[in-house]
N, C-alpha and C positions, 0 to 999 in steps of 0.2 A: 748322188747321196750326200746329205748334210753332213757336216763336220762332227766328229764324234766328241762330244762334250764331257761324257763319262766313261773314258775308257777302262775296261777292266778285263781279266783274264789274258793279259797280252805279256806274258813272260813270267818270271819268277820273283819279281818284286812287287810287294804289297805297298800302297799308299793312301793317304786319307787327303782326299781334296776338298775345297768349300764348293757348297752347291751354287749355282749360278741363277736357278730358276726362283721364283716367289714360292712360299708354303700356301699363303693365301693370295689369290689373285684379285687386283683391283676391279671394284666396279660391280661386283655381284651383288644381288638383293636376294632376300629370303627370311626364314622365320628365325634364324640363328640370331642371339643377341650380340652386341659387341663385345660383351665380355666373354661369351662362347667363342667368338671368332679370334679373339686376342689368345685366348688359352690355346686353341688349336694351332696359331701362328706359332706360339712359342714352343708347345709340348709336341706337335706334330700328332696328336690325338685328341679324340673329345669321346668321353664315356656318358652314355645316356641312360640310366638305370630304368628299368621296368618301363621301356618306351612302348612296347605293345602290350595291349589287354590281355589277361589269362585266356580269353576265349580265342583271341587271335593266334596266341602262341600255341595253344592247343592244336589249332588246325595245322600250322607250319610243323609241328611236332608229328602229327600223324603222317603227313605226306613225306616226312623226312624217314619215317620208320618204313612207309610203305616202298619207298626206293631203295633202302639198304635191303629189305628183305627179298625185294624181287631180283637183287642183282648178287645175292650170295653165292660165291664160286664162280662168279662171271669172269671171262677172260678178255673182256673188252678192254681196249686201250684207256677209255675215259674212266674205268673202275680201277682203282689202286687198292690191292690188298696189303694189312700188316705183314711185314716181313716174317716169314715162317709159319703164317697161319691162313686162313681163308677168310678171316673177319675183314670187314670192308673198312678200308682206312680213309678213303676220300672218294668222291663221286663229282664228276665235273660237268658242265653246262647244266645244271640244275635248273636254271631259269627257263629252260626250254623242256624240262621233263615232267612237270605237273602245272596245273592251274594255279594252285595255292602259292608255289615258290615262284611262278612267273609273275602273278600280282604283286607279290612282296618286292620282286626286284623292280617294279615300276612305280612303286607306292610313292605318291607325292611327298610323304613326310619324311621319306629318305632323300628322293632325287631333289626336291627343292634344297635341302641342306647342302647336298653336293655341288649343285649348281652354283649355289650361292658362294661357296668357298673357292671353286676353280672359275667363276666367271663365264662361264659357256655352257652350252648344251653338251650331254655327255652321252656315250654309247657303253654297252657292256662289253669290256674286254674278256673278262672270266668269270665265271661263277663255280662254287662247288660247296660240298657239305663235307666237313672234316668230322669224322666220328669220334675218335679217341676212345675206344671201349674201355670200360672197366678191366683192371687187373693187367691188362697187356697192350694198351695203347702206347704206341711209342713216341718220341719226342720229335718236334721238329727243330732243326738245327737254328742257331742264329744267322739271321739273313735280311737283307733290305730287299723288299719284293722288286724294286725297281732295277736293281742291278740284273737279274734275270729277264725282266721284260725288256730291258734296253739290250743287253747282249743276245738274247736268244728269239726276241719276238721282233725288234726293231723299233720300239717305241722311243722316240728321240729325245723328250723333255718330261721333267718332272711335273706333270699335271694330271695326276691321277690320284684318287681316293679309294681306299677299300672300306666296306661297310660290313662288320660282322654282327650277325644277330646271334644270340644265345638261344640255343634249342634247349638247353638244360641249364640248370645252375653251373656257373662256373666259379669254383672255390678254390682255396689254396691247396687242397688236396687232390683235385683231378688234372692238374697240369694247365692252369690257365695260360693265357697269353701273356708273354712279359715284354715289356715296351722300355726302351731308354729313352725318355722324353726329352726332346732337344737334339737328338742324334740325327734327326732329318736335315740339319744344316750341313751336315757333311757327307761325303761319298767315299766309301771304302773300294778301293780299286783292289779287286781280289786277283790271287794268282792262278795259274793253270790254265791249261789250253781245253776248250770247250769241244768234244767229241760230237760227231753228228748223232743225232737222236739221243742227245744226252737226258732229255726227258724221262726215258725209260727207266734209268737209275735214280734219277733226282727226285722223282714223286715219292719214291718209297723210302729214300734216305737221302738227304741232299749233303754231298760232300764238296762240290765245286761251286763256286760263287758265294761262298761264305768267309766271313771275317777272319784273318788269323788271330790268334789269343792277344796278341800286342795291340791290334787295332781294337779289338773288342774291350779289351783293359782301358785303353786310353778313353773311349766313349763312355763307358760306365763310370770311370773315376771322376770323370767330367759331369756327367748328366744323371747318374744313378739309373735304378730302375723301378719300375711299378709293376703291379699285376693287375690285369684287368678282371675284376671279379664283381660277379652279380647275378641276380636270378635271371632265370629263363624269360625271354622277352625283352632282355637289355640289348642296347645298341652301342657298338664301339665304331666309330669312324677314325680311320688313321692313314697318315700320308703314305704314299707309295715309297718313299726312302726312309721311314723311321725304323731303326734297329729293332728287331724283334724274335723271339722265338717261344718255345715252350718245352716243360721237362715231359717226361713220360708219364703215364698214369698207372700206378699200383694200386690206387684206391678202388673200391668196389663201385665207384660213382661213374658212368660214362661222362664224357665232356664232348658235346657235339654242337658245333656252329655252323652255320650257312654264310657263305662269303660272297658278296658282289663286288666287283671291281670296275669302277667307272672311270673312263678316260674321256678327257675333252676331245669334242670332235675337231679341234684345232691341233691336235696332237698325234694324228694317225699313224700307225707303224708303218717304217720303209724296210728296205732289205735289213734282216739281222746284222748287228754290228760284230757278230761272230765270224761272219762269212760263210756261215751254212744257210741252208733253207729254213724258212720259219717253222716253229713249232707247228703241230697239228691245230686246226680250227678251235677243237674243245679248251685248248690253253691260251690261245691268243686270236681272239676272234677277227676275222677280216670283213665282218658285216658291221659297217659303221654307222648305222641307221640310229638316229638319236632316240633315246628312251622317251615316249610320249608323255610318260607321267600318266595320271589318270588311274593307276592301279588304286588309289585312293583308300578310302577307309572300308574295310571289307564289311 
């Protein structure tokens, strides 16, 4: 097993260490401009408003609703309901649940940009729809995705990017994603030990692997916060280690986004650094087949 460059949850001491991996990898080519690449490198995210056409977005929304309605009250492990209700909070492995979202996960317009930033072929580590229904959608606590993917899935290095496609308008009222731009340069070593099967609690409400208030204040004092707001069909690309979270949704407007997590084929998971067995396949795929692309323009 390789050396743990990003130790976390190894005692009761929190720490902030510098990232040792690049944010943008050298040698990639693709459709992003030099300005967009520089922005992603500096801020850890790139927002592409109205990226998909209204017709395409309508098709994504239709499949998203169909998946949600078919799973109401489901007790499957890959379906997470809001605490205290039967309302669907998240559904995982959606790139395998329907033709439309499968094609979206392989769409060249997304995948070519990810490959350009990571300078390698990629596979899908995880996919999910987060529904965050109106009136009762709960918050997602502050976290770096990489911290969990490293500790619980065994991903060794920071060479991963998430793509979030807005399936509804994301506005200031319905709990949009908040990002601390620049925070991807630092890794927060969190406190606490990881129990076996931690995912059963963490997917409904994450309490382990989250930064303590001092670490979060240090990052936000230094880098500030932005909200990723935009119309349905907009796309947010964000680095695996950028600190982010979102407020609860007490507005009447649902906030639904589909996420695809792309990992470099040169960064495949090993044994989890927690010492436990890996999380289930729907959370951390062990199928490292490159995304072929060619999902193309529907």
